[in-house]
C-alpha positions as CSV (number, residue, x, y, z in Angstrom):
1,M,15.9,12.1,20.5
2,T,15.9,14.3,16.9
3,I,17.0,12.8,13.4
4,T,16.8,14.4,10.3
5,G,16.7,13.1,6.5
6,N,14.5,11.9,3.7
7,I,11.6,9.9,5.0
8,S,9.8,6.5,2.6
9,K,7.3,4.8,3.7
10,M,7.1,2.5,7.1
11,R,8.8,-0.8,7.4
12,S,6.4,-2.8,9.3
13,I,6.5,-6.6,10.9
14,N,3.0,-8.1,11.6
15,E,3.7,-9.0,15.3
16,T,0.9,-8.3,18.1
17,P,0.7,-5.3,17.5
18,V,2.2,-4.2,14.0
19,Q,6.0,-2.8,14.7
20,Y,6.4,-0.1,12.6
21,F,9.6,1.9,11.1
22,L,10.2,4.9,10.0
23,P,13.2,5.3,7.9
24,V,15.0,8.5,8.3
25,G,17.8,9.3,6.1
26,D,20.0,6.2,7.2
27,E,18.5,5.3,10.1
28,E,14.9,3.3,10.9
29,V,13.1,4.7,13.6
30,A,11.2,2.3,16.2
31,M,7.7,4.0,15.9
32,T,5.4,1.2,17.7
33,P,7.5,2.1,21.1
34,L,6.8,6.0,20.6
35,I,2.8,5.3,20.9
36,G,1.5,8.1,24.3
37,K,4.8,10.2,23.5
38,K,4.8,14.1,22.1
39,I,6.6,13.7,18.7
40,K,7.0,16.3,16.0
41,L,7.9,16.1,12.2
42,Q,9.3,19.6,10.6
43,H,9.6,19.1,6.7
44,T,12.9,21.2,5.9
45,G,11.8,22.2,2.6
46,T,13.9,20.3,0.6
47,I,12.3,17.2,-1.1
48,N,14.8,14.7,-3.4
49,C,13.9,12.0,-5.8
50,I,13.9,8.7,-4.7
51,N,15.4,7.5,-7.6
52,C,17.7,10.1,-9.1
53,D,18.6,12.1,-5.8
54,R,18.2,14.9,-7.4
55,K,16.4,18.3,-5.7
56,T,12.6,18.9,-6.7
57,K,9.8,21.4,-5.7
58,K,7.0,19.0,-6.3
59,S,6.7,15.1,-5.8
60,F,5.1,12.7,-8.6
61,S,4.0,8.8,-8.0
62,Q,5.2,9.2,-4.1
63,G,8.7,10.1,-4.6
64,Y,9.8,10.8,-7.7
65,C,11.0,14.0,-10.0
66,Y,8.9,15.0,-12.8
67,P,11.5,13.6,-15.4
68,C,11.8,10.4,-13.7
69,S,8.0,9.6,-13.1
70,Q,7.7,10.2,-16.9
71,R,10.3,8.0,-18.0
72,L,10.1,5.4,-15.5
73,A,8.1,1.5,-15.9
74,A,7.3,2.3,-12.1
75,C,5.4,5.6,-12.6
76,D,3.2,3.8,-15.8
77,I,-0.6,4.1,-15.5
78,C,-0.2,0.1,-15.7
79,I,1.4,-0.2,-12.2
80,V,-2.3,1.4,-11.0
81,R,-4.3,-0.1,-13.3
82,P,-2.4,-3.6,-14.4
83,E,-4.6,-5.0,-16.8
84,K,-3.5,-2.1,-19.0
85,C,0.0,-3.8,-19.6
86,H,1.1,-2.9,-22.6
87,F,4.8,-5.5,-22.6
88,D,3.5,-7.4,-25.1
89,E,3.0,-4.4,-27.3
90,G,7.1,-3.6,-27.0
91,T,6.3,-0.5,-25.7
92,C,7.3,-0.9,-21.7
93,R,9.3,2.0,-21.2
94,E,11.7,-0.4,-19.4
95,P,11.3,-3.8,-20.4
96,E,14.2,-5.4,-18.1
97,W,12.5,-4.2,-15.4
98,G,9.3,-4.9,-16.9
99,Q,10.2,-8.9,-17.2
100,S,11.5,-9.1,-13.2
101,F,8.6,-6.7,-11.8
102,C,5.7,-7.4,-13.6
103,M,6.0,-11.0,-14.8
104,Q,6.5,-12.8,-11.9
105,P,4.0,-14.4,-9.6
106,H,0.6,-12.5,-8.5
107,Y,-1.9,-12.8,-6.0
108,V,-5.7,-11.6,-6.3
109,Y,-6.2,-11.2,-2.9
110,L,-9.4,-10.7,-0.2
111,S,-8.7,-7.8,2.7
112,N,-11.0,-6.2,5.1
113,A,-9.7,-2.4,5.4
114,S,-13.0,-0.2,5.9
115,G,-14.5,-2.7,4.4
116,L,-14.2,-5.4,2.0
117,K,-12.1,-5.0,-0.8
118,V,-10.4,-7.3,-3.7
119,G,-6.8,-5.8,-4.5
120,I,-3.1,-7.5,-6.6
121,T,0.2,-8.2,-5.0
122,R,3.4,-10.0,-4.9
123,E,3.5,-13.3,-3.2
124,S,6.8,-10.7,-1.5
125,Q,4.2,-8.2,-0.3
126,I,1.9,-10.2,2.0
127,P,1.3,-9.2,4.5
128,T,2.9,-6.0,4.2
129,R,0.9,-5.2,1.2
130,W,-2.5,-5.6,3.6
131,I,-0.5,-3.9,6.8
132,D,0.4,-0.8,4.6
133,Q,-3.8,-0.2,3.6
134,G,-4.6,-0.6,7.2
135,A,-6.6,-4.1,6.8
136,I,-7.4,-6.0,9.8
137,Q,-7.6,-9.3,7.5
138,G,-6.4,-10.3,4.2
139,L,-7.1,-13.3,2.5
140,P,-4.7,-14.6,-1.3
141,I,-7.8,-15.9,-3.4
142,L,-6.3,-16.9,-6.9
143,K,-2.6,-16.8,-8.3
144,A,-1.2,-16.0,-11.7
145,K,1.6,-15.9,-13.6
146,S,2.3,-12.7,-14.7
147,R,0.3,-9.2,-13.1
148,F,-1.3,-8.1,-16.5
149,Q,-3.7,-12.0,-15.4
150,V,-4.5,-10.3,-12.4
151,G,-5.4,-7.6,-13.4
152,L,-7.8,-8.7,-15.9
153,L,-9.1,-11.5,-12.9
154,E,-9.2,-7.8,-10.8
155,V,-11.1,-6.2,-13.1
156,E,-14.3,-9.0,-13.1
157,I,-13.9,-9.0,-9.6
158,K,-14.5,-5.4,-9.3
159,K,-17.6,-6.4,-11.1
160,H,-18.9,-7.6,-7.5
161,M,-16.9,-5.9,-4.9
162,S,-14.8,-2.4,-4.8
163,D,-11.1,-2.2,-4.9
164,K,-11.3,0.9,-2.9
165,T,-10.0,1.6,0.7
166,N,-11.8,4.3,2.2
167,W,-8.9,5.6,4.6
168,Q,-11.1,8.4,6.3
169,R,-13.2,5.6,7.7
170,M,-10.1,3.2,8.0
171,L,-8.9,5.5,10.6
172,K,-12.0,6.2,12.5
173,G,-11.9,2.3,13.9
174,Q,-12.0,-1.2,13.5
175,P,-14.2,-2.9,10.7
176,E,-16.3,-5.7,11.4
177,T,-15.0,-9.1,11.2
178,Q,-15.8,-10.3,7.6
179,D,-16.1,-14.5,6.8
180,L,-13.2,-14.2,4.0
181,K,-13.0,-17.5,2.8
182,Q,-17.0,-17.7,2.3
183,I,-17.1,-14.5,0.5
184,R,-13.9,-16.3,-1.7
185,D,-16.3,-19.4,-1.9
186,E,-19.4,-17.8,-3.4
187,L,-17.3,-15.7,-5.6
188,F,-15.7,-18.2,-7.9
189,E,-18.8,-19.4,-8.3
190,E,-20.1,-16.7,-9.7
191,I,-17.0,-15.7,-12.0
192,Q,-15.8,-19.1,-12.6
193,P,-16.7,-18.8,-16.6
194,E,-14.6,-16.0,-16.2
195,I,-11.3,-17.5,-14.5
196,E,-11.7,-20.1,-17.0
197,S,-12.3,-17.7,-20.2
198,I,-9.1,-15.9,-18.9
199,D,-6.8,-18.5,-18.0
200,K,-7.8,-19.9,-21.8
201,R,-6.5,-16.6,-23.1
202,F,-3.1,-17.4,-22.4
203,G,-2.9,-20.8,-23.0
204,G,-4.2,-22.8,-19.7
205,D,-2.3,-23.8,-16.7
206,Q,-1.7,-19.8,-15.7
207,I,-3.9,-19.1,-13.2
208,S,-4.7,-21.2,-10.4
209,L,-7.2,-21.5,-6.9
210,V,-5.5,-20.5,-3.4
211,S,-6.5,-21.8,0.0
212,D,-3.8,-20.3,2.2
213,D,-5.1,-19.4,5.7
214,E,-6.3,-15.8,6.3
215,T,-4.5,-13.2,8.0
216,G,-5.4,-11.0,10.9
217,V,-3.3,-7.8,11.8
218,S,-3.3,-6.0,15.0
219,Y,-2.2,-2.4,15.1
220,P,-0.7,0.2,17.9
221,V,-3.7,2.2,18.4
222,Q,-4.7,3.5,21.5
223,Q,-7.5,5.9,20.5
224,Y,-8.5,6.8,17.3
225,P,-10.1,10.2,15.9
226,E,-13.4,11.0,16.3
227,K,-13.0,13.3,13.1
228,V,-10.3,12.3,10.5
229,K,-8.1,15.6,9.7
230,S,-4.9,14.9,7.7
231,F,-1.8,17.4,7.7
232,N,-0.1,18.0,4.2
233,F,3.7,19.0,4.5
234,D,3.2,21.2,1.5
235,K,0.5,23.5,3.4
236,T,1.9,22.5,7.0
237,P,5.0,22.3,7.4
238,E,5.8,21.6,11.6
239,V,3.2,19.0,12.4
240,E,3.3,18.2,16.3
241,G,1.1,16.2,18.7
242,V,0.4,12.8,20.9
243,L,1.2,9.9,19.2
244,Q,-2.1,8.2,19.8
245,G,-1.5,5.2,16.8
246,I,-0.8,4.0,13.7
247,K,-2.7,2.0,11.4
248,G,-1.9,1.4,7.6
249,Q,1.1,4.5,6.9
250,Y,-0.7,7.0,9.0
251,L,0.6,8.0,11.8
252,I,-2.6,9.6,14.1
253,L,-1.6,12.1,16.4
254,D,-4.0,14.1,18.9
255,G,-4.5,16.9,16.4
256,G,-5.0,14.7,12.8
257,V,-3.1,12.4,10.5
258,I,-0.5,11.9,8.5
259,N,-0.1,9.9,5.6
260,M,4.2,8.9,6.0
261,R,4.1,6.9,2.5
262,K,2.7,10.3,0.8
263,F,5.8,12.0,1.2
264,T,8.3,10.0,0.5
265,G,11.5,11.8,-0.3
266,Y,10.7,14.5,1.8
267,E,13.6,15.5,4.5
268,V,11.9,15.9,7.6
269,T,13.1,16.6,11.1
270,L,11.9,14.4,13.7
271,T,11.7,15.0,17.2
272,V,10.6,13.2,20.6
């Protein structure tokens, strides 16, 4: 099989194990069944912006050309640092987009990828967000009525735990299972005053505790690498090897790993 097209991040379904699908042009390739087979990925040299489709020499913010990265609200700093939201100041790059994306219910969650971490996401991205980061466990703990509010909550929780995933450690194997509910309960005891303060700032009844069950994730990995070597299409246009597993947005080959999400908008030929 050979197929060429612009790629984007892999779509996933949380089955046992996770089923991954790589968009290539107008088609989707089921990747989980390819584990154990030799594959080749060759970047053709073409990169297209995922918003305006123009050709670009360099990709920004995982798939955009430079003009779009400077113009779109989806590329603003507040997307990665939601506590910096400036919608209420009237300076949002795209107020209508901000209303539909940021002024919607969001969750604060705990997850376990390379270890315990805190994060935020929209309800529609559960459990996709956890799969994309390679977490084996995920638990929503707080719900707020806007992205700004969960960003402020995350800032307080980051004083007690990390908000980052160590991707190299995540790709070397499974972390120890954590008791996320117990950690949640202990966390609430510590930050209850901060939760109440943030809620009061927005008039009350904006933040609620979540009692959902934990979600577990099992990844299709035959063998984890002892040492993690990362491939980069900008430096090595042709990548090939036996596909030994998939975790997060990484293909694990016998010679190294590659983050497919990082190369959204790149035109690639996939050969099995």
